N, CA, C and O of each residue as an XYZ file, in Angstrom:
440
protein
N       3.700    -45.681     64.688
C       2.398    -46.352     64.659
C       2.437    -47.582     65.494
O       3.443    -48.290     65.465
N       1.392    -47.892     66.252
C       1.371    -49.091     67.084
C       1.538    -50.386     66.271
O       1.142    -50.488     65.110
N       2.122    -51.323     66.922
C       2.286    -52.665     66.384
C       1.036    -53.340     66.050
O       0.899    -54.046     65.050
N      -0.015    -53.065     67.051
C      -1.298    -53.614     66.829
C      -1.947    -53.216     65.506
O      -2.499    -54.042     64.779
N      -1.851    -51.822     65.206
C      -2.438    -51.262     63.975
C      -1.674    -51.815     62.687
O      -2.268    -52.092     61.645
N      -0.335    -51.945     62.858
C       0.434    -52.494     61.755
C       0.041    -53.998     61.489
O      -0.168    -54.386     60.340
N      -0.052    -54.805     62.541
C      -0.473    -56.038     62.378
C      -1.857    -56.290     61.827
O      -2.040    -57.171     60.987
N      -2.822    -55.541     62.281
C      -4.105    -55.483     61.709
C      -4.136    -55.136     60.219
O      -4.806    -55.811     59.436
N      -3.453    -54.143     59.851
C      -3.187    -53.646     58.421
C      -2.652    -54.818     57.574
O      -3.146    -55.224     56.522
N      -1.623    -55.267     58.169
C      -0.868    -56.352     57.367
C      -1.764    -57.664     57.167
O      -1.705    -58.263     56.093
N      -2.533    -58.077     58.123
C      -3.439    -59.176     57.961
C      -4.621    -58.811     56.888
O      -5.044    -59.619     56.061
N      -5.056    -57.557     57.023
C      -6.068    -57.109     55.970
C      -5.441    -57.221     54.593
O      -6.037    -57.785     53.675
N      -4.282    -56.703     54.457
C      -3.634    -56.772     53.063
C      -3.336    -58.148     52.579
O      -3.388    -58.416     51.379
N      -2.998    -59.100     53.565
C      -2.834    -60.479     53.105
C      -4.024    -61.119     52.676
O      -3.927    -62.014     51.837
N      -5.238    -60.764     53.167
C      -6.508    -61.292     52.855
C      -7.406    -60.612     51.720
O      -8.493    -61.055     51.349
N      -6.780    -59.468     51.228
C      -7.438    -58.583     50.234
C      -6.355    -58.180     49.257
O      -5.626    -57.211     49.470
N      -6.260    -58.986     48.120
C      -5.162    -58.577     47.187
C      -5.524    -57.307     46.389
O      -6.686    -56.997     46.128
N      -4.426    -56.590     46.019
C      -4.516    -55.315     45.197
C      -5.215    -54.214     46.036
O      -6.047    -53.453     45.540
N      -4.863    -54.175     47.229
C      -5.318    -53.182     48.308
C      -4.336    -52.134     48.772
O      -3.134    -52.261     48.538
N      -4.819    -51.126     49.408
C      -4.077    -50.128     50.084
C      -4.660    -49.944     51.556
O      -5.871    -49.930     51.772
N      -3.750    -49.812     52.488
C      -4.230    -49.628     53.920
C      -3.366    -48.503     54.458
O      -2.172    -48.375     54.188
N      -4.087    -47.677     55.262
C      -3.474    -46.510     55.817
C      -3.486    -46.665     57.375
O      -4.549    -46.937     57.934
N      -2.307    -46.494     58.105
C      -2.295    -46.412     59.464
C      -1.968    -45.196     59.978
O      -0.905    -44.703     59.599
N      -2.717    -44.536     60.839
C      -2.479    -43.204     61.462
C      -2.385    -43.328     62.895
O      -3.217    -43.904     63.596
N      -1.254    -42.718     63.328
C      -0.969    -42.873     64.869
C      -0.686    -41.493     65.376
O       0.052    -40.780     64.696
N      -1.214    -41.012     66.548
C      -1.040    -39.908     67.159
C      -0.475    -40.026     68.585
O      -0.719    -41.025     69.261
N       0.223    -39.087     69.013
C       0.773    -39.102     70.293
C       0.497    -37.808     70.983
O       1.056    -36.775     70.616
N      -0.343    -37.839     71.964
C      -0.602    -36.644     72.722
C      -0.442    -36.755     74.282
O      -1.049    -37.642     74.883
N       0.300    -35.939     74.890
C       0.523    -36.144     76.255
C      -0.065    -35.012     77.164
O       0.132    -34.962     78.378
N      -0.807    -34.107     76.452
C      -1.272    -32.959     77.235
C      -2.105    -33.405     78.518
O      -2.087    -32.689     79.519
N      -2.743    -34.442     78.488
C      -3.544    -34.884     79.674
C      -2.663    -35.318     80.797
O      -2.916    -35.106     81.982
N      -1.572    -35.965     80.326
C      -0.552    -36.521     81.380
C       0.778    -35.724     81.550
O       1.751    -36.218     82.119
N       0.769    -34.589     81.078
C       1.905    -33.677     81.225
C       2.194    -33.415     82.617
O       1.326    -32.842     83.275
N       3.364    -33.773     83.206
C       3.644    -33.594     84.629
C       4.369    -32.262     84.912
O       5.340    -31.871     84.265
N       3.808    -31.611     85.930
C       4.413    -30.302     86.377
C       5.080    -30.333     87.597
O       5.381    -29.265     88.131
N       5.392    -31.529     88.184
C       6.192    -31.594     89.368
C       7.621    -31.498     89.285
O       8.197    -30.936     88.352
N       8.287    -32.131     90.412
C       9.703    -32.085     90.451
C      10.320    -33.452     90.496
O      11.548    -33.530     90.549
N       9.542    -34.597     90.481
C      10.176    -35.869     90.663
C      10.735    -36.298     89.437
O      10.047    -36.305     88.416
N      12.007    -36.683     89.443
C      12.832    -37.093     88.178
C      12.134    -38.169     87.407
O      11.922    -38.009     86.205
N      11.795    -39.167     87.982
C      11.290    -40.364     87.403
C       9.999    -40.169     86.594
O       9.689    -40.953     85.697
N       9.246    -39.097     86.936
C       7.992    -38.586     86.413
C       8.243    -37.428     85.330
O       7.396    -37.263     84.452
N       9.289    -36.697     85.373
C       9.694    -35.630     84.499
C      10.246    -36.243     83.250
O      10.126    -35.570     82.226
N      10.788    -37.327     83.173
C      11.317    -37.940     81.948
C      10.370    -38.055     80.807
O      10.691    -37.737     79.662
N       9.169    -38.528     81.142
C       8.134    -38.705     80.126
C       7.824    -37.378     79.364
O       7.400    -37.411     78.209
N       8.031    -36.275     79.995
C       7.709    -35.019     79.351
C       8.647    -34.717     78.122
O       8.261    -34.031     77.176
N       9.833    -35.242     78.191
C      10.889    -35.030     77.205
C      10.770    -36.277     76.224
O      10.964    -36.065     75.027
N      10.488    -37.456     76.617
C      10.484    -38.568     75.722
C       9.270    -38.583     74.882
O       9.389    -38.934     73.708
N       8.119    -38.244     75.345
C       6.831    -38.429     74.663
C       6.282    -36.995     74.515
O       6.108    -36.320     75.529
N       6.030    -36.555     73.414
C       5.459    -35.202     72.978
C       4.417    -35.321     72.110
O       4.214    -36.443     71.645
N       3.605    -34.285     71.738
C       2.619    -34.332     70.713
C       3.177    -34.544     69.363
O       4.161    -33.888     69.023
N       2.633    -35.411     68.553
C       3.073    -35.583     67.327
C       2.210    -36.668     66.564
O       1.224    -37.150     67.120
N       2.558    -37.024     65.375
C       1.832    -38.028     64.718
C       2.546    -38.504     63.575
O       3.517    -37.883     63.143
N       2.080    -39.698     62.989
C       2.690    -40.335     61.798
C       1.618    -40.983     61.034
O       0.556    -41.307     61.566
N       1.875    -41.171     59.829
C       0.773    -41.820     58.816
C       1.662    -42.824     57.919
O       2.758    -42.490     57.468
N       1.115    -44.007     57.722
C       1.836    -44.987     56.961
C       0.780    -45.498     55.847
O      -0.394    -45.790     56.072
N       1.360    -45.541     54.752
C       0.435    -46.159     53.535
C       1.104    -47.405     53.202
O       2.220    -47.438     52.685
N       0.323    -48.569     53.541
C       0.736    -49.989     53.075
C       0.039    -50.415     52.033
O      -1.131    -50.052     51.915
N       0.586    -51.190     51.168
C       0.004    -51.664     49.987
C       0.535    -53.112     49.589
O       1.635    -53.493     49.988
N      -0.188    -53.816     48.880
C       0.131    -55.128     48.301
C       0.021    -55.157     46.846
O       0.012    -56.212     46.213
N      -0.071    -53.882     46.262
C      -0.077    -53.780     44.827
C       1.243    -53.898     44.137
O       2.168    -53.148     44.449
N       1.357    -54.743     43.278
C       2.687    -55.103     42.750
C       3.224    -53.988     41.856
O       4.439    -53.842     41.729
N       2.370    -53.218     41.250
C       2.784    -52.059     40.463
C       3.430    -50.892     41.290
O       4.089    -49.996     40.763
N       3.194    -50.982     42.552
C       3.684    -49.909     43.414
C       4.999    -50.295     44.256
O       5.517    -49.534     45.073
N       5.461    -51.571     43.945
C       6.717    -52.024     44.763
C       7.949    -51.135     44.412
O       8.736    -50.763     45.282
N       8.069    -50.836     43.194
C       9.162    -49.938     42.703
C       9.160    -48.591     43.441
O      10.203    -47.992     43.704
N       8.064    -48.193     43.728
C       7.984    -46.778     44.377
C       8.147    -46.718     45.858
O       8.313    -45.656     46.458
N       8.095    -47.933     46.454
C       8.106    -48.048     47.832
C       9.400    -47.671     48.451
O      10.454    -48.019     47.918
N       9.378    -46.951     49.590
C      10.647    -46.562     50.223
C      11.091    -47.585     51.313
O      12.285    -47.651     51.605
N      10.187    -48.372     51.914
C      10.495    -49.365     52.934
C       9.641    -50.594     52.436
O       8.722    -50.429     51.634
N       9.968    -51.795     52.925
C       9.293    -52.967     52.794
C       9.097    -53.612     54.082
O      10.095    -53.900     54.741
N       7.806    -53.902     54.572
C       7.490    -54.648     55.720
C       7.747    -56.133     55.548
O       6.997    -56.888     54.930
N       8.828    -56.470     56.126
C       9.234    -58.007     55.801
C       8.689    -58.910     56.901
O       8.200    -60.008     56.635
N       8.781    -58.426     58.151
C       8.388    -59.366     59.196
C       7.846    -58.385     60.397
O       8.332    -57.285     60.662
N       6.836    -58.953     61.009
C       6.217    -58.258     62.120
C       5.940    -59.183     63.264
O       5.232    -60.178     63.103
N       6.458    -58.892     64.366
C       6.385    -59.784     65.566
C       5.764    -58.950     66.650
O       6.243    -57.871     67.000
N       4.664    -59.490     67.180
C       3.881    -58.736     68.361
C       3.808    -59.597     69.491
O       3.201    -60.663     69.391
N       4.403    -59.228     70.649
C       4.382    -60.136     71.828
C       3.595    -59.296     72.957
O       3.496    -58.070     72.928
N       3.081    -60.081     73.897
C       2.392    -59.348     74.947
C       2.589    -60.247     76.254
O       2.244    -61.425     76.343
N       3.167    -59.532     77.193
C       3.489    -60.214     78.403
C       2.809    -59.480     79.618
O       2.541    -58.279     79.567
N       2.565    -60.207     80.626
C       1.811    -59.570     81.792
C       2.638    -60.006     83.024
O       2.313    -61.041     83.605
N       3.642    -59.303     83.436
C       4.156    -59.524     84.683
C       4.381    -58.239     85.472
O       4.313    -57.152     84.898
N       4.646    -58.337     86.765
C       4.664    -57.068     87.639
C       5.773    -56.130     87.149
O       5.569    -54.918     87.223
N       6.914    -56.584     86.662
C       8.020    -55.707     86.209
C       7.503    -54.897     84.953
O       7.727    -53.687     84.904
N       6.835    -55.517     83.963
C       6.337    -54.816     82.924
C       5.343    -53.839     83.255
O       5.366    -52.706     82.775
N       4.379    -54.281     84.143
C       3.268    -53.464     84.481
C       3.682    -52.200     85.204
O       3.079    -51.153     84.968
N       4.722    -52.242     86.111
C       5.105    -51.077     86.823
C       6.306    -50.353     86.242
O       6.922    -49.545     86.937
N       6.664    -50.617     84.974
C       7.846    -49.997     84.337
C       7.265    -48.638     83.799
O       8.018    -47.664     83.788
N       5.954    -48.511     83.345
C       5.250    -47.280     82.929
C       4.136    -47.336     83.671
O       3.278    -48.198     83.482
N       4.045    -46.369     84.635
C       2.799    -46.450     85.488
C       2.353    -45.026     85.812
O       3.157    -44.167     86.174
N       0.890    -44.777     85.652
C       0.401    -43.460     85.914
C      -0.073    -43.404     87.371
O      -0.900    -44.212     87.792
N       0.463    -42.436     88.138
C       0.313    -42.309     89.422
C       0.334    -40.715     89.956
O       0.413    -39.786     89.153
N       0.270    -40.552     91.117
C       0.468    -39.186     91.676
C       1.826    -39.104     92.629
O       2.169    -40.069     93.312
N       2.491    -37.979     92.608
C       3.686    -37.796     93.322
C       3.169    -37.368     94.842
O       1.967    -37.321     95.105
N       4.142    -37.079     95.756
C       3.814    -36.885     97.125
C       3.028    -35.503     97.370
O       2.480    -35.267     98.447
N       3.017    -34.671     96.360
C       2.252    -33.297     96.463
C       0.876    -33.516     95.695
O       0.126    -32.546     95.589
N       0.512    -34.725     95.161
C      -0.788    -34.928     94.585
C      -0.794    -34.575     92.992
O      -1.854    -34.602     92.367
N       0.339    -34.272     92.422
C       0.367    -34.118     91.088
C       0.352    -35.407     90.107
O       1.166    -36.314     90.280
N      -0.516    -35.444     89.167
C      -0.602    -36.680     88.439
C       0.475    -36.741     87.321
O       0.798    -35.693     86.762
N       0.997    -37.822     87.001
C       2.008    -37.931     85.891
C       2.180    -39.427     85.660
O       1.450    -40.255     86.202
N       3.161    -39.735     84.845
C       3.506    -41.027     84.473
C       4.937    -41.459     84.951
O       5.938    -40.888     84.519
N       4.995    -42.398     85.776
C       6.311    -42.796     86.394
C       7.063    -43.805     85.436
O       6.470    -44.840     85.129
N       8.214    -43.589     84.992
C       9.052    -44.469     84.359
C      10.099    -45.096     85.200
O      10.924    -44.381     85.768
N      10.121    -46.478     85.327
C      11.120    -47.069     86.173
C      12.381    -47.370     85.385
O      12.406    -47.246     84.160
N      13.462    -47.779     86.121
C      14.755    -48.119     85.478
C      14.550    -49.541     84.699
O      15.346    -49.890     83.828
N      13.454    -50.315     85.066
C      13.243    -51.523     84.433
C      12.741    -51.411     83.042
O      12.591    -52.424     82.358
N      12.486    -50.277     82.615
C      11.697    -50.118     81.349
C      12.637    -50.588     80.108
O      12.143    -51.035     79.073
N      14.007    -50.450     80.302
C      14.822    -50.939     79.286
C      14.961    -52.490     79.227
O      15.173    -53.068     78.161
N      14.839    -53.115     80.369
C      14.783    -54.582     80.417
C      13.544    -55.192     79.926
O      13.601    -56.295     79.385
N      12.342    -54.528     80.075
C      11.197    -55.189     79.637
C      10.773    -54.792     78.299
O       9.930    -55.475     77.718
N      11.285    -53.733     77.743
C      10.949    -53.246     76.417
C      11.518    -54.057     75.284
O      11.294    -53.732     74.118
């Protein structure tokens, strides 16, 4: 699930006692599936696939014993520099096939 959705659900639970929140996240790459031969653009086909997840978050005290995980701390940061922007970038290869290019800087900026 995205950090933005978790942060929003966490804030809603802090302001609404005895509540339940559901976060649903899906991952679909069919639109950006790359069929070319460029290695930096083929990697995303194996890293990101179709899938989904759902989280049930609550602040109900009677459900604490049944919880498998506890959300203790959530930090969301946002940066805007050229290295971050170009680490994951949708573009076309030299044959005109569209795909997502992953640079080697992705580990540094992630």
